[in-house]
C-alpha positions as CSV (number, residue, x, y, z in Angstrom):
1,X,26.2,7.7,33.9
2,X,26.1,7.4,30.1
3,X,23.0,5.2,30.3
4,X,21.2,7.6,32.6
5,X,21.9,10.4,30.1
6,X,20.7,8.3,27.2
7,X,17.6,7.3,29.0
8,X,16.8,10.9,29.9
9,X,17.5,12.2,26.4
10,X,16.0,9.4,24.3
11,X,12.8,8.6,26.1
12,X,11.8,12.2,26.6
13,X,12.9,13.1,23.1
14,X,10.7,10.3,21.8
15,X,7.6,12.0,23.1
16,X,7.9,14.8,20.5
17,X,10.0,13.4,17.7
18,X,9.4,13.4,14.0
19,X,11.0,10.9,11.6
20,X,13.9,11.9,9.5
21,X,13.2,9.8,6.4
22,X,15.6,8.6,3.7
23,X,16.9,5.5,2.1
24,X,17.2,2.5,4.4
25,X,20.7,1.1,4.7
26,X,21.0,-2.6,4.0
27,X,21.6,-4.9,6.9
28,X,22.0,-8.6,7.7
29,X,21.1,-9.6,11.2
30,X,20.5,-12.8,13.2
31,X,17.5,-13.1,15.4
32,X,17.4,-14.6,18.9
33,X,16.3,-17.9,17.3
34,X,19.4,-18.1,15.1
35,X,17.7,-17.1,11.8
36,X,19.5,-14.7,9.5
37,X,17.6,-11.9,7.7
38,X,18.8,-9.5,5.0
39,X,16.8,-6.3,4.5
40,X,17.3,-5.9,0.7
41,X,16.5,-9.5,0.0
42,X,13.2,-9.0,1.8
43,X,12.4,-5.7,0.0
44,X,13.4,-7.2,-3.4
45,X,10.8,-9.9,-2.8
46,X,8.2,-7.2,-2.8
47,X,7.5,-7.2,1.0
48,X,7.1,-4.1,3.1
49,X,9.4,-4.0,6.1
50,X,8.9,-2.5,9.6
51,X,11.9,-2.0,11.9
52,X,11.2,-1.2,15.5
53,X,14.3,0.1,17.2
54,X,13.7,0.1,20.9
55,X,15.3,-0.5,24.3
56,X,14.1,-2.7,27.1
57,X,14.4,0.1,29.6
58,X,12.5,2.8,27.5
59,X,9.0,3.6,28.8
60,X,7.6,4.8,25.4
61,X,9.0,1.6,23.8
62,X,7.3,-0.5,26.5
63,X,4.0,1.3,26.0
64,X,4.1,0.5,22.3
65,X,5.0,-3.1,23.0
66,X,2.1,-3.5,25.4
67,X,-0.3,-2.2,22.8
68,X,0.4,-5.3,20.6
69,X,-0.2,-3.2,17.5
70,X,2.8,-4.6,15.6
71,X,1.9,-8.2,16.5
72,X,-1.6,-7.6,15.2
73,X,-0.1,-6.2,12.0
74,X,2.1,-9.2,11.7
75,X,-0.8,-11.6,12.3
76,X,-2.6,-10.0,9.3
77,X,0.1,-9.2,6.9
78,X,3.0,-11.5,8.0
79,X,3.8,-15.1,6.8
80,X,0.7,-16.6,8.5
81,X,-1.5,-13.9,6.9
82,X,-1.2,-12.3,3.5
83,X,2.7,-12.5,3.6
84,X,3.2,-8.9,2.5
85,X,5.3,-7.6,5.4
86,X,8.2,-8.5,7.6
87,X,8.7,-6.9,11.0
88,X,11.8,-6.7,13.2
89,X,12.2,-5.8,16.8
90,X,15.7,-4.5,17.1
91,X,17.2,-3.9,20.6
92,X,19.1,-0.6,20.2
93,X,21.1,-0.9,23.4
94,X,24.1,-3.2,23.0
95,X,24.3,-3.7,26.8
96,X,20.9,-5.4,26.9
97,X,21.0,-9.0,27.9
98,X,18.8,-12.0,27.1
99,X,17.5,-11.8,30.7
100,X,16.4,-8.2,30.0
101,X,14.5,-9.2,26.9
102,X,12.8,-12.0,28.8
103,X,11.9,-9.7,31.7
104,X,14.1,-11.2,34.3
105,X,17.1,-8.8,34.1
106,X,17.8,-5.6,36.0
107,X,17.6,-3.3,32.9
108,X,14.1,-4.0,31.7
109,X,10.5,-3.0,32.0
110,X,9.1,-6.5,31.4
111,X,9.0,-9.5,29.1
112,X,9.5,-8.5,25.5
113,X,9.6,-12.0,24.0
114,X,6.5,-13.9,25.0
115,X,3.7,-13.6,22.5
116,X,5.9,-12.0,19.8
117,X,6.2,-14.1,16.6
118,X,8.1,-11.6,14.5
119,X,12.0,-11.7,14.6
120,X,13.7,-10.2,17.6
121,X,17.3,-9.1,17.3
122,X,19.6,-8.5,20.2
123,X,23.3,-7.9,19.4
124,X,25.6,-8.0,22.3
125,X,29.0,-6.9,20.9
126,X,28.2,-4.1,18.4
127,X,25.1,-2.8,16.6
128,X,24.7,-3.6,12.9
129,X,22.1,-1.0,12.3
130,X,23.2,2.6,12.0
131,X,21.0,4.4,14.6
132,X,21.6,7.7,12.8
133,X,19.3,6.2,10.1
134,X,17.1,3.8,12.1
135,X,16.7,5.8,15.3
136,X,17.8,9.4,14.5
137,X,15.9,11.0,17.3
138,X,15.7,8.2,19.8
139,X,13.8,5.2,21.0
140,X,11.3,4.0,19.9
141,X,11.6,4.5,16.1
142,X,9.4,2.3,13.9
143,X,10.4,2.7,10.3
144,X,8.1,1.6,7.5
145,X,10.2,0.8,4.4
146,X,8.9,0.9,0.9
147,X,10.1,-2.1,-1.2
148,X,10.1,-0.4,-4.6
149,X,12.8,2.2,-3.8
150,X,14.0,1.1,-0.3
151,X,12.9,4.4,1.2
152,X,11.8,4.9,4.8
153,X,8.4,6.6,4.3
154,X,7.0,6.7,7.8
155,X,7.9,6.6,11.5
156,X,5.1,4.9,13.3
157,X,6.5,5.2,16.8
158,X,3.3,6.7,18.2
159,X,0.7,4.9,16.0
160,X,-2.0,2.7,17.3
161,X,-3.1,-0.4,15.5
162,X,-5.7,1.4,13.3
163,X,-3.2,4.0,12.2
164,X,-0.6,1.4,11.4
165,X,-3.1,-0.6,9.3
166,X,-4.1,2.5,7.4
167,X,-0.4,3.3,6.6
168,X,0.3,-0.3,5.6
169,X,-2.8,-0.6,3.4
170,X,-2.0,2.7,1.7
171,X,1.6,1.5,1.0
172,X,0.4,-1.9,-0.3
173,X,-2.0,-0.1,-2.7
174,X,0.6,2.3,-3.9
175,X,3.1,-0.5,-4.5
176,X,0.4,-2.5,-6.4
177,X,-0.1,0.4,-8.8
178,X,3.5,1.7,-9.0
179,X,4.3,-0.7,-11.9
180,X,1.8,0.8,-14.3
181,X,3.0,1.9,-17.7
182,X,5.4,4.8,-17.3
183,X,3.7,6.7,-20.1
184,X,0.5,7.0,-18.1
185,X,-0.2,10.3,-16.4
186,X,-1.5,10.0,-12.8
187,X,-4.4,12.4,-12.1
188,X,-6.5,13.1,-9.1
189,X,-10.2,12.2,-9.0
190,X,-13.0,12.5,-6.4
191,X,-15.1,9.5,-5.3
192,X,-18.1,9.5,-3.0
193,X,-19.8,8.9,-0.8
194,X,-16.8,7.7,1.3
195,X,-17.5,5.6,3.4
196,X,-20.3,4.0,1.4
197,X,-22.6,1.1,1.9
198,X,-23.8,0.5,-1.7
199,X,-22.5,2.7,-4.6
200,X,-19.3,4.6,-5.1
201,X,-19.5,7.4,-7.6
202,X,-16.5,8.7,-9.6
203,X,-16.4,12.4,-10.5
204,X,-14.5,13.0,-13.8
205,X,-14.9,14.9,-17.0
206,X,-12.8,12.3,-18.8
207,X,-14.2,9.1,-20.2
208,X,-13.5,6.0,-18.0
209,X,-11.9,3.1,-19.9
210,X,-11.8,0.6,-17.0
211,X,-12.0,0.3,-13.2
212,X,-10.4,-2.2,-10.9
213,X,-11.1,-2.7,-7.2
214,X,-8.6,-4.6,-5.0
215,X,-8.5,-5.4,-1.3
216,X,-5.6,-4.9,1.1
217,X,-4.1,-8.3,0.2
218,X,-3.9,-7.3,-3.4
219,X,-6.7,-9.5,-4.6
220,X,-8.7,-8.2,-7.6
221,X,-12.3,-8.2,-6.6
222,X,-14.0,-6.3,-9.3
223,X,-13.2,-5.1,-12.8
224,X,-15.4,-3.1,-15.1
225,X,-14.8,-1.8,-18.6
226,X,-16.5,1.2,-20.2
227,X,-17.5,4.6,-19.1
228,X,-19.2,3.6,-15.8
229,X,-19.0,6.3,-13.2
230,X,-21.1,4.5,-10.6
231,X,-19.9,1.2,-9.1
232,X,-22.0,-1.1,-7.1
233,X,-19.9,-2.2,-4.1
234,X,-22.8,-3.5,-1.9
235,X,-21.5,-7.0,-2.1
236,X,-18.1,-6.1,-0.5
237,X,-17.4,-6.9,3.1
238,X,-16.7,-4.0,5.5
239,X,-13.2,-2.7,5.1
240,X,-10.8,-0.5,3.1
241,X,-10.5,-1.0,-0.7
242,X,-8.4,0.5,-3.4
243,X,-9.8,1.7,-6.8
244,X,-7.7,2.0,-10.0
245,X,-9.4,4.1,-12.6
246,X,-8.0,4.0,-16.2
247,X,-9.1,7.0,-18.2
248,X,-8.9,8.2,-21.8
249,X,-5.7,10.0,-23.0
250,X,-3.4,7.6,-21.1
251,X,-4.4,8.9,-17.7
252,X,-4.9,6.9,-14.5
253,X,-6.0,7.6,-10.9
254,X,-5.6,5.5,-7.8
255,X,-7.9,6.0,-4.8
256,X,-9.1,4.3,-1.7
257,X,-12.6,4.0,-0.1
258,X,-14.2,2.5,2.9
259,X,-17.1,0.1,2.7
260,X,-19.3,0.1,5.8
């Protein structure tokens, strides 16, 4: 009876939930392959972390799993890609069995293991993660955790791959620029056209000291010094890029643009 109530509450609640963000509690878990993982050690290495708390019997969880969005993110940003993110699938129902995870049990909607290369955690005695933090409003909850301050900044439970990539790219860019001199004042600027195929123009009444363009992997692609308000980006491949603009009077601005 308890599981029926949970299923009714959690899965229907997931259809309209908003994340309750805050600081991510530290945890140490062991995945189904016997590998141990500590959250704060991963964050302290500078990596972003995504934690998907789901249940094998939960329809919205299964829909997210079948979209393969998290696997695509892991392929790009995980160890075999740019190595900027770690992702965990955490089974939030302690009663779930290995057979359920593999799609052969009686309490599952399918195979959750085949094709997944990021760590899967299934604890059978008690849950290490506090679901009041990692699934405050039900399953699925997909927390995106910022490494610089260990804050949960987004719940991506209903994101598609494109939306996840935008959120991950934005956080990577923010983390890249968060270590700038604390005496600098961050200001807002406008750039355009955006998207662009050739030039990006910076609108500012202040003199520009230098500009830097980086890609989603953090690679510096272009640097310019001097008061240059029009940047030729025609040689860049299609994609999202991040622009750091250093201005006079110890001011700085961080923006993004799309090259088509």
